[in-house]
Structure formats: C-alpha cells, structure tokens
Biopython code that builds the backbone (N, CA, C, O; Angstrom):
import numpy as np
from Bio.PDB.StructureBuilder import StructureBuilder

atoms = [
    (1, "MET", "N", (9.284, -18.958, -22.505)),
    (1, "MET", "CA", (9.916, -17.754, -21.962)),
    (1, "MET", "C", (10.427, -18.096, -20.536)),
    (1, "MET", "O", (9.716, -18.697, -19.731)),
    (2, "GLU", "N", (11.655, -17.697, -20.267)),
    (2, "GLU", "CA", (12.277, -17.930, -18.968)),
    (2, "GLU", "C", (11.564, -17.147, -17.912)),
    (2, "GLU", "O", (10.890, -16.158, -18.199)),
    (3, "THR", "N", (11.716, -17.604, -16.646)),
    (3, "THR", "CA", (11.070, -16.950, -15.526)),
    (3, "THR", "C", (11.433, -15.505, -15.402)),
    (3, "THR", "O", (10.563, -14.655, -15.211)),
    (4, "GLN", "N", (12.706, -15.209, -15.507)),
    (4, "GLN", "CA", (13.171, -13.791, -15.322)),
    (4, "GLN", "C", (12.591, -12.908, -16.527)),
    (4, "GLN", "O", (12.168, -11.769, -16.327)),
    (5, "ASP", "N", (12.601, -13.470, -17.706)),
    (5, "ASP", "CA", (12.044, -12.702, -18.869)),
    (5, "ASP", "C", (10.542, -12.462, -18.663)),
    (5, "ASP", "O", (10.034, -11.383, -18.966)),
    (6, "LEU", "N", (9.849, -13.464, -18.152)),
    (6, "LEU", "CA", (8.438, -13.285, -17.830)),
    (6, "LEU", "C", (8.198, -12.225, -16.809)),
    (6, "LEU", "O", (7.287, -11.411, -16.957)),
    (7, "MET", "N", (9.034, -12.215, -15.726)),
    (7, "MET", "CA", (8.911, -11.223, -14.691)),
    (7, "MET", "C", (9.131, -9.789, -15.227)),
    (7, "MET", "O", (8.424, -8.850, -14.859)),
    (8, "ILE", "N", (10.118, -9.668, -16.092)),
    (8, "ILE", "CA", (10.394, -8.361, -16.657)),
    (8, "ILE", "C", (9.248, -7.902, -17.587)),
    (8, "ILE", "O", (8.885, -6.726, -17.593)),
    (9, "GLN", "N", (8.684, -8.843, -18.374)),
    (9, "GLN", "CA", (7.612, -8.523, -19.266)),
    (9, "GLN", "C", (6.379, -8.119, -18.455)),
    (9, "GLN", "O", (5.715, -7.145, -18.811)),
    (10, "GLN", "N", (6.065, -8.815, -17.411)),
    (10, "GLN", "CA", (4.910, -8.459, -16.546)),
    (10, "GLN", "C", (5.143, -7.142, -15.909)),
    (10, "GLN", "O", (4.210, -6.352, -15.768)),
    (11, "SER", "N", (6.407, -6.860, -15.499)),
    (11, "SER", "CA", (6.641, -5.514, -14.881)),
    (11, "SER", "C", (6.547, -4.399, -15.912)),
    (11, "SER", "O", (6.129, -3.288, -15.589)),
    (12, "MET", "N", (6.948, -4.698, -17.195)),
    (12, "MET", "CA", (6.801, -3.690, -18.252)),
    (12, "MET", "C", (5.324, -3.449, -18.525)),
    (12, "MET", "O", (4.919, -2.306, -18.738)),
    (13, "ASP", "N", (4.520, -4.491, -18.524)),
    (13, "ASP", "CA", (3.097, -4.388, -18.777)),
    (13, "ASP", "C", (2.452, -3.517, -17.683)),
    (13, "ASP", "O", (1.646, -2.631, -17.967)),
    (14, "LEU", "N", (2.821, -3.791, -16.461)),
    (14, "LEU", "CA", (2.262, -3.010, -15.345)),
    (14, "LEU", "C", (2.816, -1.549, -15.430)),
    (14, "LEU", "O", (2.099, -0.577, -15.194)),
    (15, "GLY", "N", (4.058, -1.456, -15.760)),
    (15, "GLY", "CA", (4.647, -0.086, -15.903)),
    (15, "GLY", "C", (3.888, 0.721, -16.936)),
    (15, "GLY", "O", (3.645, 1.911, -16.738)),
    (16, "LYS", "N", (3.519, 0.100, -18.012)),
    (16, "LYS", "CA", (2.788, 0.803, -19.067)),
    (16, "LYS", "C", (1.409, 1.250, -18.586)),
    (16, "LYS", "O", (0.975, 2.362, -18.886)),
    (17, "VAL", "N", (0.716, 0.379, -17.835)),
    (17, "VAL", "CA", (-0.595, 0.709, -17.299)),
    (17, "VAL", "C", (-0.461, 1.926, -16.369)),
    (17, "VAL", "O", (-1.227, 2.885, -16.470)),
    (18, "PHE", "N", (0.506, 1.869, -15.483)),
    (18, "PHE", "CA", (0.646, 3.031, -14.579)),
    (18, "PHE", "C", (1.099, 4.295, -15.197)),
    (18, "PHE", "O", (0.673, 5.371, -14.777)),
    (19, "ALA", "N", (1.974, 4.217, -16.212)),
    (19, "ALA", "CA", (2.401, 5.408, -16.951)),
    (19, "ALA", "C", (1.230, 6.020, -17.693)),
    (19, "ALA", "O", (1.084, 7.242, -17.720)),
    (20, "GLU", "N", (0.376, 5.171, -18.308)),
    (20, "GLU", "CA", (-0.750, 5.739, -19.050)),
    (20, "GLU", "C", (-1.863, 6.265, -18.096)),
    (20, "GLU", "O", (-2.666, 7.119, -18.473)),
    (21, "SER", "N", (-1.880, 5.741, -16.885)),
    (21, "SER", "CA", (-2.957, 6.126, -15.957)),
    (21, "SER", "C", (-2.812, 7.590, -15.493)),
    (21, "SER", "O", (-3.813, 8.252, -15.218)),
    (22, "GLY", "N", (-1.578, 8.091, -15.405)),
    (22, "GLY", "CA", (-1.356, 9.411, -14.903)),
    (22, "GLY", "C", (-1.365, 9.590, -13.384)),
    (22, "GLY", "O", (-1.133, 10.675, -12.851)),
    (23, "ILE", "N", (-1.647, 8.458, -12.712)),
    (23, "ILE", "CA", (-1.750, 8.511, -11.254)),
    (23, "ILE", "C", (-0.390, 8.877, -10.595)),
    (23, "ILE", "O", (-0.343, 9.585, -9.589)),
    (24, "PHE", "N", (0.716, 8.368, -11.201)),
    (24, "PHE", "CA", (2.014, 8.615, -10.686)),
    (24, "PHE", "C", (2.734, 9.505, -11.698)),
    (24, "PHE", "O", (3.321, 9.003, -12.657)),
    (25, "PRO", "N", (2.693, 10.836, -11.488)),
    (25, "PRO", "CA", (3.192, 11.817, -12.474)),
    (25, "PRO", "C", (4.679, 11.648, -12.806)),
    (25, "PRO", "O", (5.102, 12.078, -13.879)),
    (26, "ASP", "N", (5.481, 11.045, -11.938)),
    (26, "ASP", "CA", (6.906, 10.958, -12.191)),
    (26, "ASP", "C", (7.147, 9.776, -13.114)),
    (26, "ASP", "O", (8.277, 9.653, -13.588)),
    (27, "ILE", "N", (6.205, 8.895, -13.419)),
    (27, "ILE", "CA", (6.362, 7.827, -14.360)),
    (27, "ILE", "C", (5.981, 8.285, -15.763)),
    (27, "ILE", "O", (4.798, 8.433, -16.070)),
    (28, "LYS", "N", (6.941, 8.502, -16.582)),
    (28, "LYS", "CA", (6.733, 9.042, -17.908)),
    (28, "LYS", "C", (6.694, 7.978, -18.935)),
    (28, "LYS", "O", (6.259, 8.238, -20.057)),
    (29, "SER", "N", (7.142, 6.737, -18.610)),
    (29, "SER", "CA", (7.158, 5.645, -19.624)),
    (29, "SER", "C", (6.984, 4.288, -18.870)),
    (29, "SER", "O", (7.117, 4.185, -17.651)),
    (30, "ALA", "N", (6.687, 3.302, -19.670)),
    (30, "ALA", "CA", (6.563, 1.917, -19.186)),
    (30, "ALA", "C", (7.897, 1.470, -18.529)),
    (30, "ALA", "O", (7.906, 0.718, -17.555)),
    (31, "SER", "N", (8.994, 1.951, -19.086)),
    (31, "SER", "CA", (10.345, 1.516, -18.591)),
    (31, "SER", "C", (10.503, 2.107, -17.184)),
    (31, "SER", "O", (10.991, 1.403, -16.300)),
    (32, "GLN", "N", (10.135, 3.300, -16.945)),
    (32, "GLN", "CA", (10.293, 3.911, -15.619)),
    (32, "GLN", "C", (9.421, 3.162, -14.584)),
    (32, "GLN", "O", (9.860, 2.904, -13.464)),
    (33, "GLY", "N", (8.190, 2.824, -14.978)),
    (33, "GLY", "CA", (7.309, 2.075, -14.079)),
    (33, "GLY", "C", (7.933, 0.721, -13.787)),
    (33, "GLY", "O", (7.892, 0.246, -12.652)),
    (34, "CYS", "N", (8.513, 0.097, -14.810)),
    (34, "CYS", "CA", (9.120, -1.218, -14.658)),
    (34, "CYS", "C", (10.303, -1.149, -13.710)),
    (34, "CYS", "O", (10.466, -2.028, -12.865)),
    (35, "VAL", "N", (11.137, -0.112, -13.834)),
    (35, "VAL", "CA", (12.304, 0.013, -12.961)),
    (35, "VAL", "C", (11.867, 0.101, -11.485)),
    (35, "VAL", "O", (12.448, -0.551, -10.618)),
    (36, "LYS", "N", (10.824, 0.928, -11.215)),
    (36, "LYS", "CA", (10.316, 1.020, -9.833)),
    (36, "LYS", "C", (9.757, -0.321, -9.346)),
    (36, "LYS", "O", (9.992, -0.710, -8.202)),
    (37, "ILE", "N", (9.035, -1.012, -10.191)),
    (37, "ILE", "CA", (8.474, -2.331, -9.793)),
    (37, "ILE", "C", (9.588, -3.376, -9.538)),
    (37, "ILE", "O", (9.518, -4.151, -8.583)),
    (38, "LEU", "N", (10.610, -3.378, -10.410)),
    (38, "LEU", "CA", (11.692, -4.319, -10.192)),
    (38, "LEU", "C", (12.551, -3.954, -8.935)),
    (38, "LEU", "O", (13.005, -4.843, -8.214)),
    (39, "ALA", "N", (12.756, -2.672, -8.700)),
    (39, "ALA", "CA", (13.509, -2.269, -7.478)),
    (39, "ALA", "C", (12.765, -2.666, -6.269)),
    (39, "ALA", "O", (13.363, -3.151, -5.309)),
    (40, "GLY", "N", (11.457, -2.479, -6.270)),
    (40, "GLY", "CA", (10.659, -2.835, -5.152)),
    (40, "GLY", "C", (10.577, -4.324, -4.901)),
    (40, "GLY", "O", (10.562, -4.763, -3.751)),
    (41, "ARG", "N", (10.524, -5.096, -5.955)),
    (41, "ARG", "CA", (10.556, -6.535, -5.909)),
    (41, "ARG", "C", (11.738, -7.020, -5.120)),
    (41, "ARG", "O", (11.619, -7.948, -4.320)),
    (42, "GLU", "N", (12.891, -6.398, -5.336)),
    (42, "GLU", "CA", (14.113, -6.841, -4.619)),
    (42, "GLU", "C", (14.004, -6.594, -3.156)),
    (42, "GLU", "O", (14.691, -7.249, -2.372)),
    (43, "LEU", "N", (13.151, -5.660, -2.743)),
    (43, "LEU", "CA", (12.899, -5.386, -1.289)),
    (43, "LEU", "C", (11.645, -6.115, -0.760)),
    (43, "LEU", "O", (11.273, -5.955, 0.402)),
    (44, "GLY", "N", (11.009, -6.907, -1.620)),
    (44, "GLY", "CA", (9.833, -7.598, -1.189)),
    (44, "GLY", "C", (8.516, -6.798, -1.207)),
    (44, "GLY", "O", (7.561, -7.130, -0.504)),
    (45, "LEU", "N", (8.494, -5.745, -2.023)),
    (45, "LEU", "CA", (7.350, -4.900, -2.098)),
    (45, "LEU", "C", (6.455, -5.320, -3.290)),
    (45, "LEU", "O", (6.938, -5.879, -4.275)),
    (46, "THR", "N", (5.130, -5.034, -3.173)),
    (46, "THR", "CA", (4.221, -5.263, -4.225)),
    (46, "THR", "C", (4.391, -4.126, -5.260)),
    (46, "THR", "O", (4.993, -3.096, -4.956)),
    (47, "PRO", "N", (3.868, -4.316, -6.455)),
    (47, "PRO", "CA", (4.015, -3.251, -7.507)),
    (47, "PRO", "C", (3.429, -1.926, -7.015)),
    (47, "PRO", "O", (4.063, -0.892, -7.224)),
    (48, "MET", "N", (2.289, -1.896, -6.391)),
    (48, "MET", "CA", (1.734, -0.594, -5.864)),
    (48, "MET", "C", (2.641, 0.019, -4.802)),
    (48, "MET", "O", (2.870, 1.229, -4.823)),
    (49, "GLN", "N", (3.154, -0.768, -3.893)),
    (49, "GLN", "CA", (4.074, -0.287, -2.890)),
    (49, "GLN", "C", (5.315, 0.242, -3.511)),
    (49, "GLN", "O", (5.833, 1.253, -3.035)),
    (50, "SER", "N", (5.838, -0.370, -4.547)),
    (50, "SER", "CA", (6.998, 0.006, -5.254)),
    (50, "SER", "C", (6.824, 1.387, -5.937)),
    (50, "SER", "O", (7.709, 2.240, -5.868)),
    (51, "LEU", "N", (5.708, 1.575, -6.570)),
    (51, "LEU", "CA", (5.451, 2.836, -7.278)),
    (51, "LEU", "C", (5.367, 4.000, -6.254)),
    (51, "LEU", "O", (5.741, 5.128, -6.579)),
    (52, "SER", "N", (4.901, 3.742, -5.078)),
    (52, "SER", "CA", (4.805, 4.793, -4.062)),
    (52, "SER", "C", (6.107, 4.980, -3.238)),
    (52, "SER", "O", (6.344, 6.009, -2.605)),
    (53, "SER", "N", (6.907, 3.942, -3.294)),
    (53, "SER", "CA", (8.173, 3.942, -2.396)),
    (53, "SER", "C", (9.368, 4.525, -3.089)),
    (53, "SER", "O", (10.317, 4.929, -2.417)),
    (54, "PHE", "N", (9.369, 4.592, -4.431)),
    (54, "PHE", "CA", (10.514, 5.032, -5.109)),
    (54, "PHE", "C", (10.204, 6.306, -5.942)),
    (54, "PHE", "O", (9.062, 6.541, -6.335)),
    (55, "TYR", "N", (11.242, 7.106, -6.194)),
    (55, "TYR", "CA", (11.013, 8.326, -7.007)),
    (55, "TYR", "C", (12.279, 8.557, -7.817)),
    (55, "TYR", "O", (13.348, 8.051, -7.476)),
    (56, "PHE", "N", (12.149, 9.323, -8.887)),
    (56, "PHE", "CA", (13.278, 9.653, -9.732)),
    (56, "PHE", "C", (13.709, 11.094, -9.456)),
    (56, "PHE", "O", (12.899, 12.017, -9.367)),
    (57, "VAL", "N", (14.990, 11.229, -9.331)),
    (57, "VAL", "CA", (15.618, 12.588, -9.132)),
    (57, "VAL", "C", (16.960, 12.663, -9.818)),
    (57, "VAL", "O", (17.858, 11.866, -9.548)),
    (58, "ASN", "N", (17.088, 13.624, -10.703)),
    (58, "ASN", "CA", (18.388, 13.791, -11.455)),
    (58, "ASN", "C", (18.786, 12.521, -12.109)),
    (58, "ASN", "O", (19.963, 12.162, -12.101)),
    (59, "GLY", "N", (17.823, 11.808, -12.692)),
    (59, "GLY", "CA", (18.164, 10.573, -13.475)),
    (59, "GLY", "C", (18.474, 9.361, -12.610)),
    (59, "GLY", "O", (18.914, 8.336, -13.130)),
    (60, "ARG", "N", (18.262, 9.452, -11.341)),
    (60, "ARG", "CA", (18.527, 8.322, -10.412)),
    (60, "ARG", "C", (17.282, 7.924, -9.701)),
    (60, "ARG", "O", (16.320, 8.688, -9.624)),
    (61, "LEU", "N", (17.296, 6.715, -9.175)),
    (61, "LEU", "CA", (16.167, 6.215, -8.405)),
    (61, "LEU", "C", (16.403, 6.432, -6.911)),
    (61, "LEU", "O", (17.447, 6.034, -6.394)),
    (62, "GLY", "N", (15.493, 7.029, -6.236)),
    (62, "GLY", "CA", (15.573, 7.265, -4.768)),
    (62, "GLY", "C", (14.452, 6.435, -4.107)),
    (62, "GLY", "O", (13.505, 5.955, -4.730)),
    (63, "ILE", "N", (14.657, 6.317, -2.788)),
    (63, "ILE", "CA", (13.656, 5.523, -1.963)),
    (63, "ILE", "C", (13.212, 6.518, -0.875)),
    (63, "ILE", "O", (13.979, 7.334, -0.366)),
    (64, "THR", "N", (11.932, 6.386, -0.566)),
    (64, "THR", "CA", (11.390, 7.267, 0.463)),
    (64, "THR", "C", (11.868, 6.862, 1.871)),
    (64, "THR", "O", (12.187, 5.700, 2.124)),
    (65, "SER", "N", (11.908, 7.831, 2.757)),
    (65, "SER", "CA", (12.337, 7.561, 4.112)),
    (65, "SER", "C", (11.342, 6.660, 4.845)),
    (65, "SER", "O", (11.729, 5.887, 5.721)),
    (66, "ASN", "N", (10.099, 6.758, 4.495)),
    (66, "ASN", "CA", (9.092, 5.863, 5.127)),
    (66, "ASN", "C", (9.329, 4.400, 4.776)),
    (66, "ASN", "O", (9.118, 3.515, 5.605)),
    (67, "THR", "N", (9.769, 4.148, 3.547)),
    (67, "THR", "CA", (10.037, 2.806, 3.146)),
    (67, "THR", "C", (11.285, 2.290, 3.791)),
    (67, "THR", "O", (11.343, 1.127, 4.192)),
    (68, "VAL", "N", (12.293, 3.132, 3.903)),
    (68, "VAL", "CA", (13.578, 2.667, 4.576)),
    (68, "VAL", "C", (13.211, 2.355, 6.056)),
    (68, "VAL", "O", (13.641, 1.337, 6.599)),
    (69, "ALA", "N", (12.410, 3.244, 6.700)),
    (69, "ALA", "CA", (12.048, 3.029, 8.133)),
    (69, "ALA", "C", (11.303, 1.726, 8.254)),
    (69, "ALA", "O", (11.604, 0.927, 9.140)),
    (70, "ALA", "N", (10.333, 1.486, 7.384)),
    (70, "ALA", "CA", (9.543, 0.232, 7.441)),
    (70, "ALA", "C", (10.404, -0.999, 7.238)),
    (70, "ALA", "O", (10.190, -2.012, 7.904)),
    (71, "LYS", "N", (11.354, -0.941, 6.350)),
    (71, "LYS", "CA", (12.253, -2.135, 6.119)),
    (71, "LYS", "C", (13.185, -2.357, 7.331)),
    (71, "LYS", "O", (13.549, -3.492, 7.641)),
    (72, "ILE", "N", (13.568, -1.241, 8.020)),
    (72, "ILE", "CA", (14.363, -1.435, 9.214)),
    (72, "ILE", "C", (13.503, -2.059, 10.292)),
    (72, "ILE", "O", (13.971, -2.950, 11.001)),
    (73, "LYS", "N", (12.327, -1.648, 10.435)),
    (73, "LYS", "CA", (11.403, -2.207, 11.467)),
    (73, "LYS", "C", (11.082, -3.660, 11.145)),
    (73, "LYS", "O", (10.937, -4.473, 12.057)),
    (74, "ASP", "N", (10.967, -4.004, 9.851)),
    (74, "ASP", "CA", (10.672, -5.384, 9.444)),
    (74, "ASP", "C", (11.736, -6.354, 9.837)),
    (74, "ASP", "O", (11.457, -7.500, 10.190)),
    (75, "GLY", "N", (13.043, -5.862, 9.773)),
    (75, "GLY", "CA", (14.128, -6.754, 10.070)),
    (75, "GLY", "C", (14.211, -7.046, 11.593)),
    (75, "GLY", "O", (13.576, -6.373, 12.404)),
    (76, "ASN", "N", (14.989, -8.041, 11.935)),
    (76, "ASN", "CA", (15.126, -8.401, 13.331)),
    (76, "ASN", "C", (16.412, -7.873, 13.977)),
    (76, "ASN", "O", (16.641, -8.015, 15.178)),
    (77, "LYS", "N", (17.263, -7.238, 13.099)),
    (77, "LYS", "CA", (18.567, -6.830, 13.610)),
    (77, "LYS", "C", (18.567, -5.438, 14.237)),
    (77, "LYS", "O", (19.293, -5.189, 15.199)),
    (78, "TYR", "N", (17.777, -4.556, 13.708)),
    (78, "TYR", "CA", (17.764, -3.150, 14.147)),
    (78, "TYR", "C", (16.326, -2.672, 14.474)),
    (78, "TYR", "O", (15.327, -3.191, 13.975)),
    (79, "ASP", "N", (16.302, -1.687, 15.313)),
    (79, "ASP", "CA", (14.977, -1.001, 15.628)),
    (79, "ASP", "C", (15.365, 0.425, 15.906)),
    (79, "ASP", "O", (16.544, 0.752, 16.045)),
    (80, "TYR", "N", (14.373, 1.260, 15.987)),
    (80, "TYR", "CA", (14.612, 2.674, 16.345)),
    (80, "TYR", "C", (13.334, 3.210, 16.985)),
    (80, "TYR", "O", (12.269, 2.598, 16.906)),
    (81, "ARG", "N", (13.476, 4.367, 17.617)),
    (81, "ARG", "CA", (12.368, 5.036, 18.207)),
    (81, "ARG", "C", (12.633, 6.558, 18.012)),
    (81, "ARG", "O", (13.718, 7.057, 18.309)),
    (82, "VAL", "N", (11.621, 7.252, 17.515)),
    (82, "VAL", "CA", (11.776, 8.723, 17.377)),
    (82, "VAL", "C", (11.571, 9.347, 18.674)),
    (82, "VAL", "O", (10.469, 9.243, 19.212)),
    (83, "GLU", "N", (12.543, 10.002, 19.247)),
    (83, "GLU", "CA", (12.471, 10.618, 20.575)),
    (83, "GLU", "C", (12.069, 12.104, 20.525)),
    (83, "GLU", "O", (11.479, 12.652, 21.456)),
    (84, "LYS", "N", (12.419, 12.717, 19.396)),
    (84, "LYS", "CA", (12.094, 14.137, 19.215)),
    (84, "LYS", "C", (11.878, 14.424, 17.715)),
    (84, "LYS", "O", (12.665, 13.973, 16.883)),
    (85, "ASN", "N", (10.855, 15.144, 17.382)),
    (85, "ASN", "CA", (10.563, 15.507, 16.032)),
    (85, "ASN", "C", (10.232, 16.984, 15.951)),
    (85, "ASN", "O", (9.098, 17.392, 16.205)),
    (86, "ASP", "N", (11.248, 17.800, 15.588)),
    (86, "ASP", "CA", (11.001, 19.239, 15.491)),
    (86, "ASP", "C", (11.804, 19.843, 14.344)),
    (86, "ASP", "O", (12.423, 19.097, 13.584)),
    (87, "ASP", "N", (11.817, 21.111, 14.197)),
    (87, "ASP", "CA", (12.510, 21.781, 13.111)),
    (87, "ASP", "C", (14.030, 21.822, 13.279)),
    (87, "ASP", "O", (14.740, 22.158, 12.331)),
    (88, "GLN", "N", (14.535, 21.492, 14.447)),
    (88, "GLN", "CA", (15.956, 21.498, 14.682)),
    (88, "GLN", "C", (16.546, 20.289, 14.094)),
    (88, "GLN", "O", (17.758, 20.090, 14.178)),
]
sb = StructureBuilder()
sb.init_structure("model")
sb.init_model(0)
sb.init_chain("A")
sb.init_seg("    ")
for serial, (resi, resn, name, xyz) in enumerate(atoms, 1):
    if name == "N":
        sb.init_residue(resn, " ", resi, " ")
    sb.init_atom(name, np.array(xyz, "f"), 0.0, 1.0, " ", f" {name:<3s}", serial, name[0])
structure = sb.get_structure()
C-alpha cells in the first residue's frame, strides 16, 4: 500500500472510531471524521486537535477562530494582540 493510501486508511479508521464514540456530535460518519483529520494534518494538527478545530456548516468545512489565531501565533511572519474585547 502506498504511503498516501495508508494515511487515508488510518484517517478513515480513526474517523470511524470518533464517529461511533459520539463524542463529536457533528461527525456522523467515518468519512466526515477522516475529512477533519486530513484537513488538520495539512496544518500540522494531531487527529484530536483536528476534530476540535474544524466543524461542518452547510455542507462545508469551517475552522475555529482559536485555531486560526494559534496558527498565526505559531508563524514568524505575523503576530497580534487583543486590545479590546467587548460587545461592540
């Protein structure tokens, strides 16, 4: 089996475990779990981080703002500081 095929199979296996566990209610199938894991892998996230960092909305994959902020902080090119946090 090729490396990429093995990676996808491992992600499908993990996706199935997480879908069956019920811990992540938005994961309805092994394929959805696999998609989250593969998307996270592209950003250097572990499978658990991936499952918490991505969500499905209207048939599309979204990423949480906390994950985006963490990836910005991890890079050397940009940084940010929250100066005000209110309802405005």
